[in-house]
Chimera marker file (.cmm) of the C-alpha trace (Angstrom):
<marker_set name="trace">
<marker id="1" x="-89.842" y="219.455" z="-145.085" r="1" g="1" b="0" radius="0.5"/>
<marker id="2" x="-87.004" y="219.699" z="-142.604" r="1" g="1" b="0" radius="0.5"/>
<marker id="3" x="-87.980" y="219.856" z="-139.044" r="1" g="1" b="0" radius="0.5"/>
<marker id="4" x="-91.713" y="218.431" z="-139.635" r="1" g="1" b="0" radius="0.5"/>
<marker id="5" x="-92.474" y="215.691" z="-137.012" r="1" g="1" b="0" radius="0.5"/>
<marker id="6" x="-93.464" y="212.561" z="-139.101" r="1" g="1" b="0" radius="0.5"/>
<marker id="7" x="-95.312" y="209.854" z="-136.952" r="1" g="1" b="0" radius="0.5"/>
<marker id="8" x="-97.262" y="206.593" z="-137.876" r="1" g="1" b="0" radius="0.5"/>
<marker id="9" x="-100.387" y="205.915" z="-135.800" r="1" g="1" b="0" radius="0.5"/>
<marker id="10" x="-102.336" y="202.524" z="-135.767" r="1" g="1" b="0" radius="0.5"/>
<marker id="11" x="-105.743" y="202.735" z="-134.189" r="1" g="1" b="0" radius="0.5"/>
<marker id="12" x="-109.624" y="202.685" z="-134.745" r="1" g="1" b="0" radius="0.5"/>
<marker id="13" x="-111.666" y="205.326" z="-136.334" r="1" g="1" b="0" radius="0.5"/>
<marker id="14" x="-114.227" y="206.735" z="-133.752" r="1" g="1" b="0" radius="0.5"/>
<marker id="15" x="-116.487" y="208.087" z="-136.460" r="1" g="1" b="0" radius="0.5"/>
<marker id="16" x="-116.930" y="208.008" z="-139.984" r="1" g="1" b="0" radius="0.5"/>
<marker id="17" x="-114.615" y="210.584" z="-141.880" r="1" g="1" b="0" radius="0.5"/>
<marker id="18" x="-116.665" y="213.799" z="-142.238" r="1" g="1" b="0" radius="0.5"/>
<marker id="19" x="-116.107" y="215.291" z="-145.760" r="1" g="1" b="0" radius="0.5"/>
<marker id="20" x="-116.328" y="218.953" z="-146.471" r="1" g="1" b="0" radius="0.5"/>
<marker id="21" x="-115.392" y="221.230" z="-149.210" r="1" g="1" b="0" radius="0.5"/>
<marker id="22" x="-113.538" y="224.671" z="-148.735" r="1" g="1" b="0" radius="0.5"/>
<marker id="23" x="-114.710" y="227.911" z="-150.443" r="1" g="1" b="0" radius="0.5"/>
<marker id="24" x="-112.402" y="227.106" z="-153.264" r="1" g="1" b="0" radius="0.5"/>
<marker id="25" x="-113.862" y="223.406" z="-154.032" r="1" g="1" b="0" radius="0.5"/>
<marker id="26" x="-111.031" y="221.590" z="-152.391" r="1" g="1" b="0" radius="0.5"/>
<marker id="27" x="-111.969" y="218.541" z="-150.320" r="1" g="1" b="0" radius="0.5"/>
<marker id="28" x="-111.141" y="218.202" z="-146.605" r="1" g="1" b="0" radius="0.5"/>
<marker id="29" x="-112.003" y="215.191" z="-144.330" r="1" g="1" b="0" radius="0.5"/>
<marker id="30" x="-111.668" y="214.805" z="-140.746" r="1" g="1" b="0" radius="0.5"/>
<marker id="31" x="-111.741" y="212.130" z="-138.230" r="1" g="1" b="0" radius="0.5"/>
<marker id="32" x="-110.433" y="210.899" z="-134.996" r="1" g="1" b="0" radius="0.5"/>
<marker id="33" x="-108.022" y="207.828" z="-134.535" r="1" g="1" b="0" radius="0.5"/>
<marker id="34" x="-108.138" y="206.225" z="-131.090" r="1" g="1" b="0" radius="0.5"/>
<marker id="35" x="-104.876" y="204.290" z="-130.424" r="1" g="1" b="0" radius="0.5"/>
<marker id="36" x="-104.610" y="202.072" z="-127.223" r="1" g="1" b="0" radius="0.5"/>
<marker id="37" x="-101.382" y="200.576" z="-126.308" r="1" g="1" b="0" radius="0.5"/>
<marker id="38" x="-101.389" y="196.979" z="-124.879" r="1" g="1" b="0" radius="0.5"/>
<marker id="39" x="-99.069" y="195.436" z="-122.515" r="1" g="1" b="0" radius="0.5"/>
<marker id="40" x="-98.807" y="191.746" z="-121.324" r="1" g="1" b="0" radius="0.5"/>
<marker id="41" x="-99.134" y="191.588" z="-117.283" r="1" g="1" b="0" radius="0.5"/>
<marker id="42" x="-96.973" y="188.798" z="-116.274" r="1" g="1" b="0" radius="0.5"/>
<marker id="43" x="-98.600" y="188.415" z="-112.950" r="1" g="1" b="0" radius="0.5"/>
<marker id="44" x="-102.093" y="187.960" z="-114.174" r="1" g="1" b="0" radius="0.5"/>
<marker id="45" x="-101.135" y="186.408" z="-117.528" r="1" g="1" b="0" radius="0.5"/>
<marker id="46" x="-103.410" y="188.846" z="-119.478" r="1" g="1" b="0" radius="0.5"/>
<marker id="47" x="-103.172" y="191.556" z="-121.866" r="1" g="1" b="0" radius="0.5"/>
<marker id="48" x="-103.807" y="194.948" z="-120.516" r="1" g="1" b="0" radius="0.5"/>
<marker id="49" x="-105.042" y="198.190" z="-122.062" r="1" g="1" b="0" radius="0.5"/>
<marker id="50" x="-103.035" y="201.349" z="-121.549" r="1" g="1" b="0" radius="0.5"/>
<marker id="51" x="-104.349" y="205.041" z="-121.777" r="1" g="1" b="0" radius="0.5"/>
<marker id="52" x="-105.867" y="205.757" z="-125.069" r="1" g="1" b="0" radius="0.5"/>
<marker id="53" x="-104.699" y="208.502" z="-127.242" r="1" g="1" b="0" radius="0.5"/>
<marker id="54" x="-107.291" y="210.196" z="-129.278" r="1" g="1" b="0" radius="0.5"/>
<marker id="55" x="-105.758" y="211.856" z="-132.251" r="1" g="1" b="0" radius="0.5"/>
<marker id="56" x="-107.723" y="214.416" z="-134.449" r="1" g="1" b="0" radius="0.5"/>
<marker id="57" x="-106.869" y="214.052" z="-138.257" r="1" g="1" b="0" radius="0.5"/>
<marker id="58" x="-107.200" y="215.845" z="-141.338" r="1" g="1" b="0" radius="0.5"/>
<marker id="59" x="-106.728" y="214.945" z="-144.814" r="1" g="1" b="0" radius="0.5"/>
<marker id="60" x="-106.898" y="217.140" z="-148.246" r="1" g="1" b="0" radius="0.5"/>
<marker id="61" x="-107.983" y="216.735" z="-151.864" r="1" g="1" b="0" radius="0.5"/>
<marker id="62" x="-108.312" y="213.198" z="-153.420" r="1" g="1" b="0" radius="0.5"/>
<marker id="63" x="-107.169" y="211.350" z="-150.291" r="1" g="1" b="0" radius="0.5"/>
<marker id="64" x="-110.119" y="213.241" z="-148.292" r="1" g="1" b="0" radius="0.5"/>
<marker id="65" x="-112.761" y="211.865" z="-150.955" r="1" g="1" b="0" radius="0.5"/>
<marker id="66" x="-110.947" y="208.321" z="-150.864" r="1" g="1" b="0" radius="0.5"/>
<marker id="67" x="-111.173" y="208.281" z="-147.161" r="1" g="1" b="0" radius="0.5"/>
<marker id="68" x="-114.877" y="209.343" z="-146.976" r="1" g="1" b="0" radius="0.5"/>
<marker id="69" x="-115.639" y="206.480" z="-149.462" r="1" g="1" b="0" radius="0.5"/>
<marker id="70" x="-113.523" y="203.736" z="-148.065" r="1" g="1" b="0" radius="0.5"/>
<marker id="71" x="-113.312" y="204.263" z="-144.297" r="1" g="1" b="0" radius="0.5"/>
<marker id="72" x="-115.656" y="203.813" z="-141.566" r="1" g="1" b="0" radius="0.5"/>
<marker id="73" x="-116.300" y="203.933" z="-137.670" r="1" g="1" b="0" radius="0.5"/>
<marker id="74" x="-114.529" y="201.106" z="-136.127" r="1" g="1" b="0" radius="0.5"/>
<marker id="75" x="-112.166" y="200.295" z="-138.692" r="1" g="1" b="0" radius="0.5"/>
<marker id="76" x="-108.656" y="199.867" z="-137.665" r="1" g="1" b="0" radius="0.5"/>
<marker id="77" x="-106.186" y="201.946" z="-139.858" r="1" g="1" b="0" radius="0.5"/>
<marker id="78" x="-102.455" y="202.733" z="-140.336" r="1" g="1" b="0" radius="0.5"/>
<marker id="79" x="-102.031" y="206.572" z="-140.826" r="1" g="1" b="0" radius="0.5"/>
<marker id="80" x="-98.596" y="208.465" z="-141.529" r="1" g="1" b="0" radius="0.5"/>
<marker id="81" x="-98.499" y="212.157" z="-141.380" r="1" g="1" b="0" radius="0.5"/>
<marker id="82" x="-97.185" y="215.352" z="-139.996" r="1" g="1" b="0" radius="0.5"/>
<marker id="83" x="-98.134" y="216.421" z="-136.356" r="1" g="1" b="0" radius="0.5"/>
<marker id="84" x="-99.112" y="220.284" z="-136.358" r="1" g="1" b="0" radius="0.5"/>
<marker id="85" x="-100.180" y="222.432" z="-133.350" r="1" g="1" b="0" radius="0.5"/>
<marker id="86" x="-102.576" y="225.173" z="-133.079" r="1" g="1" b="0" radius="0.5"/>
<marker id="87" x="-102.291" y="227.657" z="-130.207" r="1" g="1" b="0" radius="0.5"/>
<marker id="88" x="-105.017" y="230.238" z="-128.927" r="1" g="1" b="0" radius="0.5"/>
<marker id="89" x="-103.326" y="233.138" z="-126.885" r="1" g="1" b="0" radius="0.5"/>
<marker id="90" x="-106.784" y="234.531" z="-125.604" r="1" g="1" b="0" radius="0.5"/>
<marker id="91" x="-107.653" y="231.142" z="-123.858" r="1" g="1" b="0" radius="0.5"/>
<marker id="92" x="-104.014" y="229.898" z="-123.486" r="1" g="1" b="0" radius="0.5"/>
<marker id="93" x="-104.763" y="226.446" z="-124.873" r="1" g="1" b="0" radius="0.5"/>
<marker id="94" x="-103.265" y="224.385" z="-127.918" r="1" g="1" b="0" radius="0.5"/>
<marker id="95" x="-104.369" y="221.354" z="-129.853" r="1" g="1" b="0" radius="0.5"/>
<marker id="96" x="-102.241" y="218.942" z="-131.656" r="1" g="1" b="0" radius="0.5"/>
<marker id="97" x="-103.585" y="217.054" z="-134.621" r="1" g="1" b="0" radius="0.5"/>
<marker id="98" x="-102.112" y="214.924" z="-137.645" r="1" g="1" b="0" radius="0.5"/>
<marker id="99" x="-102.078" y="216.231" z="-141.187" r="1" g="1" b="0" radius="0.5"/>
<marker id="100" x="-102.451" y="212.889" z="-142.980" r="1" g="1" b="0" radius="0.5"/>
<marker id="101" x="-100.252" y="211.902" z="-145.810" r="1" g="1" b="0" radius="0.5"/>
<marker id="102" x="-101.094" y="208.142" z="-146.116" r="1" g="1" b="0" radius="0.5"/>
<marker id="103" x="-103.520" y="206.138" z="-144.758" r="1" g="1" b="0" radius="0.5"/>
<marker id="104" x="-104.989" y="202.618" z="-145.275" r="1" g="1" b="0" radius="0.5"/>
<marker id="105" x="-106.891" y="199.788" z="-143.673" r="1" g="1" b="0" radius="0.5"/>
<marker id="106" x="-104.868" y="197.706" z="-141.096" r="1" g="1" b="0" radius="0.5"/>
<marker id="107" x="-104.680" y="194.130" z="-142.390" r="1" g="1" b="0" radius="0.5"/>
<marker id="108" x="-103.599" y="192.444" z="-139.169" r="1" g="1" b="0" radius="0.5"/>
<marker id="109" x="-107.207" y="191.381" z="-138.207" r="1" g="1" b="0" radius="0.5"/>
<marker id="110" x="-109.047" y="192.189" z="-141.485" r="1" g="1" b="0" radius="0.5"/>
<marker id="111" x="-108.897" y="191.913" z="-145.273" r="1" g="1" b="0" radius="0.5"/>
<marker id="112" x="-109.342" y="194.594" z="-148.091" r="1" g="1" b="0" radius="0.5"/>
<marker id="113" x="-109.975" y="194.830" z="-151.651" r="1" g="1" b="0" radius="0.5"/>
<marker id="114" x="-108.222" y="197.494" z="-153.348" r="1" g="1" b="0" radius="0.5"/>
<marker id="115" x="-109.516" y="199.316" z="-156.482" r="1" g="1" b="0" radius="0.5"/>
<marker id="116" x="-107.424" y="201.973" z="-158.237" r="1" g="1" b="0" radius="0.5"/>
<marker id="117" x="-109.286" y="205.340" z="-158.143" r="1" g="1" b="0" radius="0.5"/>
<marker id="118" x="-109.629" y="207.271" z="-161.438" r="1" g="1" b="0" radius="0.5"/>
<marker id="119" x="-107.268" y="210.529" z="-161.560" r="1" g="1" b="0" radius="0.5"/>
<marker id="120" x="-107.803" y="214.000" z="-162.778" r="1" g="1" b="0" radius="0.5"/>
<marker id="121" x="-105.700" y="215.117" z="-165.951" r="1" g="1" b="0" radius="0.5"/>
<marker id="122" x="-103.258" y="217.023" z="-163.432" r="1" g="1" b="0" radius="0.5"/>
<marker id="123" x="-102.851" y="214.625" z="-161.039" r="1" g="1" b="0" radius="0.5"/>
<marker id="124" x="-103.020" y="215.396" z="-157.387" r="1" g="1" b="0" radius="0.5"/>
<marker id="125" x="-103.011" y="219.199" z="-157.278" r="1" g="1" b="0" radius="0.5"/>
<marker id="126" x="-99.978" y="219.222" z="-159.694" r="1" g="1" b="0" radius="0.5"/>
<marker id="127" x="-98.029" y="216.881" z="-157.849" r="1" g="1" b="0" radius="0.5"/>
<marker id="128" x="-95.113" y="215.935" z="-160.342" r="1" g="1" b="0" radius="0.5"/>
<marker id="129" x="-94.812" y="212.437" z="-158.742" r="1" g="1" b="0" radius="0.5"/>
<marker id="130" x="-98.525" y="211.400" z="-159.136" r="1" g="1" b="0" radius="0.5"/>
<marker id="131" x="-99.530" y="209.050" z="-162.029" r="1" g="1" b="0" radius="0.5"/>
<marker id="132" x="-100.485" y="210.544" z="-165.292" r="1" g="1" b="0" radius="0.5"/>
<marker id="133" x="-104.063" y="210.619" z="-166.427" r="1" g="1" b="0" radius="0.5"/>
<marker id="134" x="-105.162" y="207.353" z="-167.763" r="1" g="1" b="0" radius="0.5"/>
<marker id="135" x="-102.417" y="205.353" z="-166.040" r="1" g="1" b="0" radius="0.5"/>
<marker id="136" x="-103.885" y="202.083" z="-164.628" r="1" g="1" b="0" radius="0.5"/>
<marker id="137" x="-100.725" y="200.290" z="-163.413" r="1" g="1" b="0" radius="0.5"/>
<marker id="138" x="-98.907" y="197.241" z="-164.217" r="1" g="1" b="0" radius="0.5"/>
<marker id="139" x="-96.477" y="196.436" z="-167.162" r="1" g="1" b="0" radius="0.5"/>
<marker id="140" x="-99.378" y="196.809" z="-169.696" r="1" g="1" b="0" radius="0.5"/>
<marker id="141" x="-99.740" y="200.609" z="-168.932" r="1" g="1" b="0" radius="0.5"/>
<marker id="142" x="-95.873" y="200.927" z="-169.565" r="1" g="1" b="0" radius="0.5"/>
<marker id="143" x="-96.570" y="202.806" z="-172.847" r="1" g="1" b="0" radius="0.5"/>
<marker id="144" x="-98.528" y="205.572" z="-171.079" r="1" g="1" b="0" radius="0.5"/>
<marker id="145" x="-95.842" y="206.564" z="-168.624" r="1" g="1" b="0" radius="0.5"/>
<marker id="146" x="-93.541" y="209.612" z="-169.257" r="1" g="1" b="0" radius="0.5"/>
<marker id="147" x="-90.322" y="208.700" z="-170.855" r="1" g="1" b="0" radius="0.5"/>
<marker id="148" x="-88.319" y="209.892" z="-167.906" r="1" g="1" b="0" radius="0.5"/>
<marker id="149" x="-90.097" y="207.422" z="-165.601" r="1" g="1" b="0" radius="0.5"/>
<marker id="150" x="-87.036" y="204.701" z="-164.963" r="1" g="1" b="0" radius="0.5"/>
<marker id="151" x="-89.845" y="202.071" z="-163.740" r="1" g="1" b="0" radius="0.5"/>
<marker id="152" x="-91.812" y="202.458" z="-166.992" r="1" g="1" b="0" radius="0.5"/>
<marker id="153" x="-90.288" y="199.666" z="-168.911" r="1" g="1" b="0" radius="0.5"/>
<marker id="154" x="-91.125" y="196.051" z="-168.516" r="1" g="1" b="0" radius="0.5"/>
<marker id="155" x="-87.879" y="194.592" z="-167.307" r="1" g="1" b="0" radius="0.5"/>
<marker id="156" x="-88.904" y="191.047" z="-168.131" r="1" g="1" b="0" radius="0.5"/>
<marker id="157" x="-89.010" y="192.089" z="-171.938" r="1" g="1" b="0" radius="0.5"/>
<marker id="158" x="-86.499" y="194.773" z="-172.187" r="1" g="1" b="0" radius="0.5"/>
<marker id="159" x="-82.915" y="193.610" z="-173.119" r="1" g="1" b="0" radius="0.5"/>
<link id1="1" id2="2" r="1" g="1" b="0" radius="0.2"/>
<link id1="2" id2="3" r="1" g="1" b="0" radius="0.2"/>
<link id1="3" id2="4" r="1" g="1" b="0" radius="0.2"/>
<link id1="4" id2="5" r="1" g="1" b="0" radius="0.2"/>
<link id1="5" id2="6" r="1" g="1" b="0" radius="0.2"/>
<link id1="6" id2="7" r="1" g="1" b="0" radius="0.2"/>
<link id1="7" id2="8" r="1" g="1" b="0" radius="0.2"/>
<link id1="8" id2="9" r="1" g="1" b="0" radius="0.2"/>
<link id1="9" id2="10" r="1" g="1" b="0" radius="0.2"/>
<link id1="10" id2="11" r="1" g="1" b="0" radius="0.2"/>
<link id1="11" id2="12" r="1" g="1" b="0" radius="0.2"/>
<link id1="12" id2="13" r="1" g="1" b="0" radius="0.2"/>
<link id1="13" id2="14" r="1" g="1" b="0" radius="0.2"/>
<link id1="14" id2="15" r="1" g="1" b="0" radius="0.2"/>
<link id1="15" id2="16" r="1" g="1" b="0" radius="0.2"/>
<link id1="16" id2="17" r="1" g="1" b="0" radius="0.2"/>
<link id1="17" id2="18" r="1" g="1" b="0" radius="0.2"/>
<link id1="18" id2="19" r="1" g="1" b="0" radius="0.2"/>
<link id1="19" id2="20" r="1" g="1" b="0" radius="0.2"/>
<link id1="20" id2="21" r="1" g="1" b="0" radius="0.2"/>
<link id1="21" id2="22" r="1" g="1" b="0" radius="0.2"/>
<link id1="22" id2="23" r="1" g="1" b="0" radius="0.2"/>
<link id1="23" id2="24" r="1" g="1" b="0" radius="0.2"/>
<link id1="24" id2="25" r="1" g="1" b="0" radius="0.2"/>
<link id1="25" id2="26" r="1" g="1" b="0" radius="0.2"/>
<link id1="26" id2="27" r="1" g="1" b="0" radius="0.2"/>
<link id1="27" id2="28" r="1" g="1" b="0" radius="0.2"/>
<link id1="28" id2="29" r="1" g="1" b="0" radius="0.2"/>
<link id1="29" id2="30" r="1" g="1" b="0" radius="0.2"/>
<link id1="30" id2="31" r="1" g="1" b="0" radius="0.2"/>
<link id1="31" id2="32" r="1" g="1" b="0" radius="0.2"/>
<link id1="32" id2="33" r="1" g="1" b="0" radius="0.2"/>
<link id1="33" id2="34" r="1" g="1" b="0" radius="0.2"/>
<link id1="34" id2="35" r="1" g="1" b="0" radius="0.2"/>
<link id1="35" id2="36" r="1" g="1" b="0" radius="0.2"/>
<link id1="36" id2="37" r="1" g="1" b="0" radius="0.2"/>
<link id1="37" id2="38" r="1" g="1" b="0" radius="0.2"/>
<link id1="38" id2="39" r="1" g="1" b="0" radius="0.2"/>
<link id1="39" id2="40" r="1" g="1" b="0" radius="0.2"/>
<link id1="40" id2="41" r="1" g="1" b="0" radius="0.2"/>
<link id1="41" id2="42" r="1" g="1" b="0" radius="0.2"/>
<link id1="42" id2="43" r="1" g="1" b="0" radius="0.2"/>
<link id1="43" id2="44" r="1" g="1" b="0" radius="0.2"/>
<link id1="44" id2="45" r="1" g="1" b="0" radius="0.2"/>
<link id1="45" id2="46" r="1" g="1" b="0" radius="0.2"/>
<link id1="46" id2="47" r="1" g="1" b="0" radius="0.2"/>
<link id1="47" id2="48" r="1" g="1" b="0" radius="0.2"/>
<link id1="48" id2="49" r="1" g="1" b="0" radius="0.2"/>
<link id1="49" id2="50" r="1" g="1" b="0" radius="0.2"/>
<link id1="50" id2="51" r="1" g="1" b="0" radius="0.2"/>
<link id1="51" id2="52" r="1" g="1" b="0" radius="0.2"/>
<link id1="52" id2="53" r="1" g="1" b="0" radius="0.2"/>
<link id1="53" id2="54" r="1" g="1" b="0" radius="0.2"/>
<link id1="54" id2="55" r="1" g="1" b="0" radius="0.2"/>
<link id1="55" id2="56" r="1" g="1" b="0" radius="0.2"/>
<link id1="56" id2="57" r="1" g="1" b="0" radius="0.2"/>
<link id1="57" id2="58" r="1" g="1" b="0" radius="0.2"/>
<link id1="58" id2="59" r="1" g="1" b="0" radius="0.2"/>
<link id1="59" id2="60" r="1" g="1" b="0" radius="0.2"/>
<link id1="60" id2="61" r="1" g="1" b="0" radius="0.2"/>
<link id1="61" id2="62" r="1" g="1" b="0" radius="0.2"/>
<link id1="62" id2="63" r="1" g="1" b="0" radius="0.2"/>
<link id1="63" id2="64" r="1" g="1" b="0" radius="0.2"/>
<link id1="64" id2="65" r="1" g="1" b="0" radius="0.2"/>
<link id1="65" id2="66" r="1" g="1" b="0" radius="0.2"/>
<link id1="66" id2="67" r="1" g="1" b="0" radius="0.2"/>
<link id1="67" id2="68" r="1" g="1" b="0" radius="0.2"/>
<link id1="68" id2="69" r="1" g="1" b="0" radius="0.2"/>
<link id1="69" id2="70" r="1" g="1" b="0" radius="0.2"/>
<link id1="70" id2="71" r="1" g="1" b="0" radius="0.2"/>
<link id1="71" id2="72" r="1" g="1" b="0" radius="0.2"/>
<link id1="72" id2="73" r="1" g="1" b="0" radius="0.2"/>
<link id1="73" id2="74" r="1" g="1" b="0" radius="0.2"/>
<link id1="74" id2="75" r="1" g="1" b="0" radius="0.2"/>
<link id1="75" id2="76" r="1" g="1" b="0" radius="0.2"/>
<link id1="76" id2="77" r="1" g="1" b="0" radius="0.2"/>
<link id1="77" id2="78" r="1" g="1" b="0" radius="0.2"/>
<link id1="78" id2="79" r="1" g="1" b="0" radius="0.2"/>
<link id1="79" id2="80" r="1" g="1" b="0" radius="0.2"/>
<link id1="80" id2="81" r="1" g="1" b="0" radius="0.2"/>
<link id1="81" id2="82" r="1" g="1" b="0" radius="0.2"/>
<link id1="82" id2="83" r="1" g="1" b="0" radius="0.2"/>
<link id1="83" id2="84" r="1" g="1" b="0" radius="0.2"/>
<link id1="84" id2="85" r="1" g="1" b="0" radius="0.2"/>
<link id1="85" id2="86" r="1" g="1" b="0" radius="0.2"/>
<link id1="86" id2="87" r="1" g="1" b="0" radius="0.2"/>
<link id1="87" id2="88" r="1" g="1" b="0" radius="0.2"/>
<link id1="88" id2="89" r="1" g="1" b="0" radius="0.2"/>
<link id1="89" id2="90" r="1" g="1" b="0" radius="0.2"/>
<link id1="90" id2="91" r="1" g="1" b="0" radius="0.2"/>
<link id1="91" id2="92" r="1" g="1" b="0" radius="0.2"/>
<link id1="92" id2="93" r="1" g="1" b="0" radius="0.2"/>
<link id1="93" id2="94" r="1" g="1" b="0" radius="0.2"/>
<link id1="94" id2="95" r="1" g="1" b="0" radius="0.2"/>
<link id1="95" id2="96" r="1" g="1" b="0" radius="0.2"/>
<link id1="96" id2="97" r="1" g="1" b="0" radius="0.2"/>
<link id1="97" id2="98" r="1" g="1" b="0" radius="0.2"/>
<link id1="98" id2="99" r="1" g="1" b="0" radius="0.2"/>
<link id1="99" id2="100" r="1" g="1" b="0" radius="0.2"/>
<link id1="100" id2="101" r="1" g="1" b="0" radius="0.2"/>
<link id1="101" id2="102" r="1" g="1" b="0" radius="0.2"/>
<link id1="102" id2="103" r="1" g="1" b="0" radius="0.2"/>
<link id1="103" id2="104" r="1" g="1" b="0" radius="0.2"/>
<link id1="104" id2="105" r="1" g="1" b="0" radius="0.2"/>
<link id1="105" id2="106" r="1" g="1" b="0" radius="0.2"/>
<link id1="106" id2="107" r="1" g="1" b="0" radius="0.2"/>
<link id1="107" id2="108" r="1" g="1" b="0" radius="0.2"/>
<link id1="108" id2="109" r="1" g="1" b="0" radius="0.2"/>
<link id1="109" id2="110" r="1" g="1" b="0" radius="0.2"/>
<link id1="110" id2="111" r="1" g="1" b="0" radius="0.2"/>
<link id1="111" id2="112" r="1" g="1" b="0" radius="0.2"/>
<link id1="112" id2="113" r="1" g="1" b="0" radius="0.2"/>
<link id1="113" id2="114" r="1" g="1" b="0" radius="0.2"/>
<link id1="114" id2="115" r="1" g="1" b="0" radius="0.2"/>
<link id1="115" id2="116" r="1" g="1" b="0" radius="0.2"/>
<link id1="116" id2="117" r="1" g="1" b="0" radius="0.2"/>
<link id1="117" id2="118" r="1" g="1" b="0" radius="0.2"/>
<link id1="118" id2="119" r="1" g="1" b="0" radius="0.2"/>
<link id1="119" id2="120" r="1" g="1" b="0" radius="0.2"/>
<link id1="120" id2="121" r="1" g="1" b="0" radius="0.2"/>
<link id1="121" id2="122" r="1" g="1" b="0" radius="0.2"/>
<link id1="122" id2="123" r="1" g="1" b="0" radius="0.2"/>
<link id1="123" id2="124" r="1" g="1" b="0" radius="0.2"/>
<link id1="124" id2="125" r="1" g="1" b="0" radius="0.2"/>
<link id1="125" id2="126" r="1" g="1" b="0" radius="0.2"/>
<link id1="126" id2="127" r="1" g="1" b="0" radius="0.2"/>
<link id1="127" id2="128" r="1" g="1" b="0" radius="0.2"/>
<link id1="128" id2="129" r="1" g="1" b="0" radius="0.2"/>
<link id1="129" id2="130" r="1" g="1" b="0" radius="0.2"/>
<link id1="130" id2="131" r="1" g="1" b="0" radius="0.2"/>
<link id1="131" id2="132" r="1" g="1" b="0" radius="0.2"/>
<link id1="132" id2="133" r="1" g="1" b="0" radius="0.2"/>
<link id1="133" id2="134" r="1" g="1" b="0" radius="0.2"/>
<link id1="134" id2="135" r="1" g="1" b="0" radius="0.2"/>
<link id1="135" id2="136" r="1" g="1" b="0" radius="0.2"/>
<link id1="136" id2="137" r="1" g="1" b="0" radius="0.2"/>
<link id1="137" id2="138" r="1" g="1" b="0" radius="0.2"/>
<link id1="138" id2="139" r="1" g="1" b="0" radius="0.2"/>
<link id1="139" id2="140" r="1" g="1" b="0" radius="0.2"/>
<link id1="140" id2="141" r="1" g="1" b="0" radius="0.2"/>
<link id1="141" id2="142" r="1" g="1" b="0" radius="0.2"/>
<link id1="142" id2="143" r="1" g="1" b="0" radius="0.2"/>
<link id1="143" id2="144" r="1" g="1" b="0" radius="0.2"/>
<link id1="144" id2="145" r="1" g="1" b="0" radius="0.2"/>
<link id1="145" id2="146" r="1" g="1" b="0" radius="0.2"/>
<link id1="146" id2="147" r="1" g="1" b="0" radius="0.2"/>
<link id1="147" id2="148" r="1" g="1" b="0" radius="0.2"/>
<link id1="148" id2="149" r="1" g="1" b="0" radius="0.2"/>
<link id1="149" id2="150" r="1" g="1" b="0" radius="0.2"/>
<link id1="150" id2="151" r="1" g="1" b="0" radius="0.2"/>
<link id1="151" id2="152" r="1" g="1" b="0" radius="0.2"/>
<link id1="152" id2="153" r="1" g="1" b="0" radius="0.2"/>
<link id1="153" id2="154" r="1" g="1" b="0" radius="0.2"/>
<link id1="154" id2="155" r="1" g="1" b="0" radius="0.2"/>
<link id1="155" id2="156" r="1" g="1" b="0" radius="0.2"/>
<link id1="156" id2="157" r="1" g="1" b="0" radius="0.2"/>
<link id1="157" id2="158" r="1" g="1" b="0" radius="0.2"/>
<link id1="158" id2="159" r="1" g="1" b="0" radius="0.2"/>
</marker_set>
């Protein structure tokens, strides 16, 4: 949406994601990312840590379940999402948090094995851009893509 503040954050999880469900049965997970800037001090010839930013994060739906089953305390992650602010007038305070749209492990100092998750029949809450049910990816699955998908044909065999 226009006017939203989109940011990317790289840091470490301070605890395992906490998975919950709303009254309507929708999954939601919360966690905190600690991001510490590092700069090189030329005088001491050493790397120096800056002030830590602790950013509270929230993820919804399938992404929340994927985070809870894939991420753990201490993992370095890359998260992208929208900053939101909540204010409380009775105590004159506010809080900023990240509504995460995309997240994954950082591969700078680690490796990861990725497994495609099985999707429901409606996709992610009716998202028209999500893969259809049964889609497993790759050229072999091109027959299961909707006809309107321009990437659904194998370019190597098309004429």
